[in-house]
DOKEKOL-131596 format. One line per 3 residues: number of its first residue (from 1); their letters; for each residue x, y, z of N, C-alpha, C, O. Coordinates in Angstrom, 3 decimals, decimal comma. Layout:
BEGIN
NUM) A) X:Y:Z:X:Y:Z:X:Y:Z:X:Y:Z ~ ...
//
This chain:
BEGIN
1) MGR) 1,103:-1,181:0,086:-0,042:0,019:-0,080:0,945:1,156:-0,020:1,887:1,274:0,764 ~ 0,535:2,044:-1,067:1,513:3,397:-1,161:1,179:4,487:0,061:0,132:4,550:0,704 ~ 2,071:5,120:0,165:1,702:6,588:0,900:0,468:7,264:0,697:0,255:7,630:-0,458
4) GEA) -0,465:7,534:1,630:-1,700:8,021:1,361:-2,746:7,438:0,972:-3,817:8,034:0,858 ~ -2,574:6,108:0,696:-3,720:5,187:0,313:-4,527:4,810:1,691:-3,908:4,725:2,752 ~ -5,742:4,621:1,630:-6,674:4,264:2,379:-6,410:2,707:2,689:-6,007:2,037:1,739
7) RLM) -6,579:2,136:3,797:-6,738:0,821:4,051:-8,095:0,120:3,307:-9,059:0,840:3,048 ~ -8,111:-1,156:3,018:-9,073:-1,746:2,091:-10,250:-1,778:3,181:-9,951:-1,883:4,371 ~ -11,379:-1,701:2,838:-12,755:-1,876:3,511:-12,897:-2,122:5,034:-13,229:-3,179:5,570
10) ATR) -12,557:-0,847:5,681:-12,897:-0,852:7,177:-14,498:-1,096:7,305:-15,230:-0,789:6,364 ~ -14,966:-1,604:8,384:-16,249:-1,840:8,809:-16,892:-0,607:8,993:-16,279:0,430:9,246 ~ -18,107:-0,688:8,874:-18,956:0,595:9,300:-18,678:0,902:10,548:-18,439:2,090:10,769
13) EQV) -18,634:-0,026:11,641:-18,398:0,150:12,994:-17,244:0,790:13,320:-17,185:1,638:14,210 ~ -16,201:0,392:12,572:-14,731:1,104:12,749:-14,659:2,505:12,312:-14,034:3,352:12,951 ~ -15,257:2,736:11,292:-15,383:4,031:10,496:-16,018:4,989:11,662:-15,421:5,931:12,183
16) YQA) -17,339:4,564:11,963:-18,273:5,534:12,706:-17,750:5,448:14,275:-18,241:6,315:14,998 ~ -16,961:4,665:14,817:-16,135:4,612:16,006:-15,274:5,605:16,151:-15,110:6,306:17,149 ~ -14,487:5,671:14,687:-13,386:6,619:14,455:-14,167:8,146:14,510:-13,811:9,026:15,295
19) VFA) -14,962:8,256:13,822:-15,617:9,383:13,773:-15,946:9,946:15,120:-15,493:11,000:15,567 ~ -16,812:9,108:15,742:-17,192:9,396:17,113:-16,080:9,901:18,229:-16,286:10,759:19,087 ~ -14,895:9,192:18,024:-13,793:9,372:18,872:-13,131:10,710:18,488:-12,369:11,272:19,273
22) KLV) -13,379:11,134:17,469:-12,969:12,785:16,955:-13,663:13,780:18,006:-13,098:14,781:18,445 ~ -14,938:13,384:18,346:-15,856:14,259:18,791:-15,835:14,389:20,306:-15,916:15,423:20,971 ~ -15,693:12,972:20,770:-15,685:12,771:22,396:-14,680:13,873:23,233:-13,453:13,819:23,151
25) GLQ) -15,259:14,662:23,875:-14,435:15,583:24,951:-14,360:16,806:24,306:-13,750:17,657:24,953 ~ -14,888:17,237:22,988:-14,715:18,444:22,581:-14,995:19,696:23,514:-15,950:19,753:24,287 ~ -14,120:20,616:23,361:-14,346:21,945:24,268:-15,671:22,590:24,288:-16,011:22,942:23,159
28) GTV) -16,526:22,856:25,214:-17,688:23,304:25,133:-18,802:22,378:25,314:-19,947:22,771:25,537 ~ -18,442:21,040:25,211:-19,666:19,915:25,345:-19,348:19,513:26,697:-18,299:19,707:27,312 ~ -20,497:18,871:27,106:-20,615:18,241:28,576:-20,864:16,528:28,016:-20,130:15,617:28,400
31) SWS) -21,643:16,389:27,372:-21,871:14,894:26,941:-21,974:14,439:25,521:-22,330:15,196:24,618 ~ -21,627:13,075:25,330:-21,463:12,827:23,949:-22,209:11,373:23,824:-22,351:10,612:24,782 ~ -22,626:11,129:22,596:-23,524:9,781:22,483:-23,505:9,567:20,873:-23,337:10,464:20,046
34) RRV) -23,710:8,203:20,607:-24,098:7,873:19,135:-25,550:7,668:19,302:-26,110:7,459:18,226 ~ -26,298:7,667:20,299:-27,788:7,473:20,321:-28,348:8,841:20,190:-27,978:9,780:20,894 ~ -29,131:8,912:19,389:-29,822:10,245:19,160:-30,895:10,358:20,133:-31,621:9,377:20,297
37) TLP) -31,106:11,471:20,836:-32,056:11,820:21,629:-32,818:13,157:21,235:-32,144:14,143:20,939 ~ -34,257:13,220:21,224:-34,806:14,531:21,109:-34,328:15,504:21,716:-34,072:15,350:22,910 ~ -34,064:16,792:21,077:-33,438:17,658:21,961:-34,261:18,247:23,207:-33,648:18,662:24,190
40) TQV) -35,421:18,271:23,158:-36,193:18,496:24,499:-36,155:17,550:25,407:-36,605:17,791:26,527 ~ -35,628:16,329:25,107:-35,362:15,279:26,189:-33,977:15,195:26,601:-33,756:14,349:27,468 ~ -33,073:15,816:26,219:-31,837:15,804:27,120:-31,799:16,896:28,049:-31,983:18,107:27,920
43) PLV) -31,513:16,150:29,025:-31,246:16,718:30,598:-30,522:17,933:30,559:-29,535:18,036:29,830 ~ -30,897:18,816:31,238:-29,894:20,097:31,377:-28,550:19,836:31,767:-27,645:20,513:31,278 ~ -28,306:18,902:32,621:-27,134:18,568:33,182:-25,991:18,023:32,240:-24,773:18,079:32,410
46) DQP) -26,745:17,458:31,157:-26,098:16,812:30,099:-25,793:17,709:29,172:-25,107:17,230:28,268 ~ -26,132:19,204:29,025:-25,841:20,061:27,911:-24,824:21,141:28,255:-24,659:21,648:29,365 ~ -24,124:21,431:27,053:-24,432:21,293:25,638:-24,026:19,597:25,554:-23,046:19,085:26,094
49) ALM) -25,002:18,936:24,771:-24,948:17,769:24,263:-24,529:17,600:22,888:-24,843:18,500:22,109 ~ -23,807:16,507:22,404:-23,203:16,497:21,199:-23,586:14,699:20,803:-23,158:13,763:21,478 ~ -24,304:14,582:19,803:-24,601:13,313:19,086:-24,398:12,944:17,806:-24,818:13,664:16,900
52) LWE) -23,803:11,906:17,576:-23,585:11,415:16,118:-24,720:10,641:15,669:-25,102:9,664:16,313 ~ -25,393:11,097:14,386:-26,454:10,497:13,679:-26,070:9,995:12,676:-25,793:10,766:11,757 ~ -25,899:8,475:12,452:-25,631:7,974:11,014:-26,714:8,235:10,051:-27,880:8,100:10,422
55) QPE) -26,392:8,650:8,669:-27,362:9,097:7,790:-27,368:8,141:6,601:-26,638:7,175:6,822 ~ -27,878:8,115:5,582:-28,043:7,452:4,300:-26,518:7,277:3,731:-25,670:8,154:3,895 ~ -26,292:6,186:3,121:-25,004:5,663:2,307:-25,416:5,758:0,911:-26,570:5,510:0,561
58) KTD) -24,485:6,115:0,104:-24,746:6,097:-1,507:-23,394:5,474:-1,910:-22,250:5,662:-1,499 ~ -23,945:4,621:-2,910:-22,800:3,984:-3,624:-23,150:3,775:-5,139:-24,190:3,268:-5,560 ~ -22,134:4,238:-5,863:-22,220:4,384:-7,342:-21,330:3,370:-7,738:-20,176:3,324:-7,311
61) QST) -21,865:2,438:-8,642:-21,088:1,306:-9,306:-21,254:1,626:-10,835:-21,936:0,866:-11,523 ~ -20,685:2,668:-11,355:-21,127:2,756:-12,809:-19,982:2,271:-13,730:-20,090:2,336:-14,954 ~ -18,973:1,825:-13,163:-17,785:1,351:-14,067:-17,102:0,082:-13,449:-17,237:-0,335:-12,299
64) PKP) -16,388:-0,411:-14,398:-15,655:-1,507:-13,595:-14,685:-1,323:-12,477:-14,173:-2,215:-11,800 ~ -14,497:0,034:-12,378:-13,612:0,169:-11,222:-14,221:0,056:-9,705:-15,445:-0,049:-9,625 ~ -13,574:0,067:-8,686:-14,291:-0,020:-7,317:-15,210:0,871:-7,222:-15,112:1,967:-7,774
67) PNR) -16,251:0,496:-6,484:-17,646:1,629:-6,146:-17,049:2,674:-5,781:-15,894:2,643:-5,356 ~ -17,800:3,840:-5,901:-17,682:5,060:-5,139:-18,478:5,095:-4,090:-19,658:5,308:-4,370 ~ -18,150:4,916:-2,635:-19,003:4,989:-1,551:-18,890:6,004:-0,674:-17,861:6,214:-0,033
70) VWR) -20,079:6,785:-0,582:-19,977:7,917:0,471:-20,906:7,853:1,526:-22,094:7,954:1,220 ~ -20,561:7,687:2,858:-21,425:7,531:4,090:-21,618:8,892:4,475:-20,773:9,737:4,179 ~ -22,694:9,191:5,130:-23,124:10,402:5,580:-23,555:10,216:7,132:-24,122:9,260:7,661
73) AEV) -23,091:11,475:7,708:-23,438:11,499:9,336:-23,650:12,970:9,479:-23,145:13,831:8,758 ~ -24,581:13,192:10,649:-24,662:14,582:10,965:-24,440:14,590:12,586:-24,906:13,742:13,347 ~ -23,612:15,748:12,981:-23,400:15,845:14,264:-24,262:16,636:14,799:-24,368:17,718:14,222
76) LVV) -25,071:16,438:15,917:-26,162:17,178:16,333:-25,618:17,709:17,865:-25,081:17,021:18,734 ~ -25,935:19,141:17,898:-25,404:19,816:19,134:-26,683:20,128:19,678:-27,582:20,393:18,879 ~ -26,986:20,147:21,244:-28,312:20,612:21,803:-27,499:21,387:22,882:-26,386:21,016:23,255
79) FTN) -28,121:22,459:23,344:-28,007:23,440:24,378:-29,214:24,088:24,815:-30,162:24,223:24,042 ~ -29,246:24,554:26,161:-30,217:25,338:26,595:-29,530:26,772:27,313:-28,729:26,742:28,247 ~ -29,974:27,848:26,735:-29,504:28,890:27,390:-30,757:29,774:28,090:-31,690:30,359:27,541
82) DDK) -30,414:29,642:29,521:-31,649:30,305:30,128:-31,235:31,734:30,651:-31,963:32,458:31,330 ~ -30,144:31,987:30,294:-29,544:33,456:30,561:-29,903:34,437:29,546:-29,125:34,530:28,596 ~ -30,941:35,194:29,565:-31,404:36,034:28,314:-30,504:37,112:27,915:-30,677:37,788:26,901
85) TVP) -29,306:37,293:28,935:-28,237:38,366:28,667:-27,205:37,872:27,805:-26,370:38,644:27,334 ~ -27,199:36,536:27,544:-26,067:35,977:26,882:-26,598:35,443:25,529:-27,485:34,590:25,499 ~ -25,982:36,012:24,298:-26,447:35,581:23,142:-25,906:33,971:23,069:-24,844:33,485:23,459
88) GAT) -26,976:33,402:22,465:-26,708:31,946:22,420:-25,523:31,422:21,302:-25,029:30,299:21,406 ~ -25,148:32,332:20,272:-24,328:32,137:19,366:-22,923:31,975:20,249:-22,090:31,118:19,951 ~ -22,754:32,872:21,345:-21,285:32,692:22,136:-21,238:31,264:22,623:-20,153:30,800:22,973
91) IIN) -22,391:30,498:22,673:-22,475:29,148:23,202:-21,957:28,155:21,933:-21,053:27,320:21,973 ~ -22,751:28,489:20,893:-22,706:27,436:19,850:-21,382:27,634:18,894:-20,766:26,707:18,368 ~ -21,122:28,798:18,797:-20,057:29,048:17,697:-18,730:28,317:18,153:-18,175:27,573:17,345
94) PIL) -18,148:28,520:19,541:-16,871:27,882:19,922:-17,202:26,483:19,815:-16,130:25,908:19,627 ~ -18,143:25,643:19,838:-18,490:24,319:19,888:-18,372:23,970:17,943:-17,744:23,048:17,422 ~ -18,938:24,711:17,457:-18,820:24,535:15,892:-17,276:24,775:15,659:-16,753:23,829:15,070
97) DAI) -16,709:25,463:15,870:-15,263:25,706:15,794:-14,494:24,459:16,081:-13,638:23,988:15,332 ~ -14,912:23,910:17,354:-14,011:22,682:17,977:-14,543:21,620:17,037:-13,632:20,866:16,694 ~ -15,611:21,339:16,553:-16,169:20,176:15,691:-15,197:20,396:14,260:-14,637:19,401:13,798
100) EAA) -15,049:21,559:13,680:-14,386:21,884:12,543:-12,987:21,477:12,810:-12,466:20,789:11,933 ~ -12,192:21,809:13,986:-10,933:21,335:14,202:-10,696:19,961:14,334:-9,616:19,419:14,104 ~ -11,741:19,396:14,714:-11,802:17,841:14,989:-11,633:16,994:13,797:-11,379:15,792:13,878
103) FAV) -11,776:17,627:12,702:-11,819:16,979:11,405:-10,478:17,493:10,530:-10,371:17,313:9,317 ~ -9,606:18,077:11,257:-8,319:18,521:10,497:-7,614:17,412:9,721:-7,758:16,196:9,850 ~ -6,806:18,100:8,871:-6,246:17,246:7,913:-5,266:16,280:8,787:-4,554:16,826:9,629
106) DDP) -5,205:14,980:8,635:-4,263:13,914:9,278:-3,302:13,265:7,893:-2,313:12,557:8,081 ~ -3,724:13,595:6,725:-2,948:13,117:5,537:-2,729:14,350:4,672:-3,535:14,919:3,935 ~ -1,505:14,620:4,919:-1,111:16,072:4,010:-0,870:15,645:2,562:-0,913:16,507:1,684
109) VRN) -0,661:14,581:2,309:-0,471:14,151:0,941:-1,927:14,296:0,372:-2,081:14,919:-0,679 ~ -2,850:13,823:0,934:-4,247:14,203:0,429:-4,806:15,397:0,818:-5,816:15,803:0,242 ~ -4,317:15,992:1,673:-4,954:17,147:2,306:-6,367:16,749:2,554:-7,334:17,189:1,932
112) ACT) -6,403:15,747:3,663:-7,613:15,375:4,115:-7,661:14,482:5,446:-6,781:13,668:5,723 ~ -8,632:14,693:6,126:-8,713:13,879:7,371:-9,428:12,446:6,848:-10,507:12,268:6,283 ~ -8,371:11,490:7,273:-8,765:10,114:6,794:-8,875:8,994:7,930:-8,764:7,780:7,759
115) LGG) -9,132:9,714:9,200:-9,358:8,650:10,203:-8,117:7,851:10,407:-8,145:6,757:10,969 ~ -7,117:8,354:9,987:-5,864:7,422:10,483:-5,655:6,549:9,359:-4,888:5,599:9,517 ~ -6,158:6,704:8,366:-5,996:5,846:7,055:-7,192:4,960:6,741:-7,205:4,242:5,741
118) LVH) -8,178:5,020:7,594:-9,426:4,176:7,393:-10,346:4,531:6,144:-11,072:3,677:5,635 ~ -10,272:5,903:5,659:-11,217:6,348:4,575:-10,316:7,222:3,948:-9,253:7,618:4,426 ~ -10,795:7,505:2,851:-10,145:8,343:1,649:-10,403:9,778:2,432:-9,416:10,500:2,576
121) YCR) -11,613:10,205:2,918:-11,738:11,367:3,485:-13,008:11,402:4,502:-14,026:10,748:4,277 ~ -12,859:12,152:5,536:-14,036:12,479:6,484:-13,782:14,227:6,579:-12,817:14,919:6,904 ~ -15,016:14,485:6,168:-15,042:16,183:6,404:-16,493:16,720:6,463:-17,472:16,088:6,065
124) IEG) -16,517:17,906:6,983:-17,785:18,481:7,028:-18,085:19,115:5,550:-17,419:19,984:4,987 ~ -19,126:18,532:5,122:-19,778:18,827:3,781:-21,148:19,029:3,896:-21,899:18,156:4,331 ~ -21,592:20,340:3,465:-22,828:20,778:3,080:-23,153:21,782:4,045:-22,233:22,250:4,715
127) QTY) -24,549:22,261:4,250:-24,863:23,285:5,090:-25,138:22,959:6,397:-25,953:22,086:6,697 ~ -24,332:23,790:7,422:-24,712:23,689:8,638:-25,697:24,494:9,462:-25,606:25,712:9,617 ~ -26,679:23,698:9,996:-27,875:24,480:10,450:-27,304:24,861:12,042:-26,630:24,178:12,814
130) KET) -27,857:26,212:12,183:-27,545:26,644:13,641:-28,800:27,219:14,104:-29,574:27,767:13,319 ~ -29,061:27,098:15,532:-30,013:27,893:16,026:-29,590:28,271:17,568:-29,236:27,470:18,434 ~ -29,697:29,475:17,671:-28,913:30,146:18,958:-29,934:29,913:20,052:-29,480:29,690:21,174
133) GDT) -31,101:29,931:19,905:-31,920:29,951:21,207:-32,515:31,042:21,437:-33,558:31,061:22,091 ~ -31,987:32,072:20,969:-32,540:33,269:21,525:-33,798:33,652:21,282:-34,248:34,574:21,962 ~ -34,576:33,068:20,329:-35,960:33,174:20,073:-36,926:32,138:20,694:-38,152:32,247:20,700
136) DPS) -36,234:31,153:21,198:-37,115:30,061:21,861:-37,321:30,804:23,382:-36,495:31,483:23,992 ~ -38,581:30,473:23,747:-38,695:30,959:25,050:-38,144:29,989:26,076:-38,119:30,349:27,253 ~ -37,713:28,829:25,740:-37,115:28,058:26,803:-35,430:28,131:26,568:-34,710:27,449:27,298
139) GLG) -34,917:28,885:25,644:-33,480:28,962:25,410:-33,048:27,918:24,503:-31,870:28,010:24,157 ~ -33,805:26,811:23,969:-33,319:25,492:23,339:-32,681:26,056:21,936:-33,323:26,629:21,056 ~ -31,440:25,801:21,922:-30,837:25,969:20,626:-29,738:24,584:20,261:-29,685:23,554:20,933
142) GAI) -29,025:24,845:19,194:-28,097:23,879:18,764:-27,671:24,032:17,366:-27,593:25,119:16,793 ~ -27,388:22,844:16,825:-26,726:22,856:15,481:-26,626:21,283:14,894:-26,542:20,252:15,560 ~ -26,658:21,411:13,638:-26,704:20,139:12,803:-25,256:20,297:11,820:-25,206:21,153:10,936
145) VPI) -24,437:19,631:12,020:-23,384:19,795:11,079:-23,234:18,248:10,207:-23,140:17,159:10,773 ~ -23,238:18,424:8,966:-23,034:17,299:7,934:-21,767:16,992:7,889:-20,940:17,902:7,932 ~ -21,376:15,688:7,797:-20,236:15,158:7,486:-20,428:13,983:6,409:-21,358:13,178:6,353
148) AIR) -19,332:14,088:5,586:-19,505:13,061:4,495:-18,092:12,107:4,679:-17,022:12,592:5,047 ~ -18,255:10,924:4,414:-16,925:9,972:4,670:-16,852:9,150:3,187:-17,717:8,391:2,749 ~ -15,979:9,402:2,747:-15,735:8,780:1,494:-14,960:7,423:1,764:-13,761:7,484:2,034
151) VP) -15,511:6,385:1,708:-14,828:4,806:2,103:-14,379:4,104:0,866:-14,911:4,113:-0,244 ~ -13,272:3,480:1,278:-12,437:2,642:-0,067:-13,438:1,481:-0,405:-13,177:0,685:-1,307
//
């Protein structure tokens, strides 16, 4: 295997465990889970909470070459800001910065985060949705960050 090549076919569980490992302990978060909970059911003591939600997988096999496989996930963040003098953006923005930093390049040849060589790339891809909680009477806010994983 040449430098910068991803290993052959990691299992789904290996890949999603590696993604989750990047997220556990991020600055500004209190709890982490691969089990998704409705935002209103996350206990205040566990907030800001971060959850990894696996999404659809897409495989294109249009040529004799190996298939192009992209798996998707979403990082969900939930928090409650009950201090109306503090903008919710000051809570969610540092967490979003930490999520972005978690997927920093680990393979300079490819200029990609490869989860230590498990995948071709793992990156934030798509629109991040952000709710500051400022207009919610309960102060409930959060974000959804889309992740794309190109698997060998």
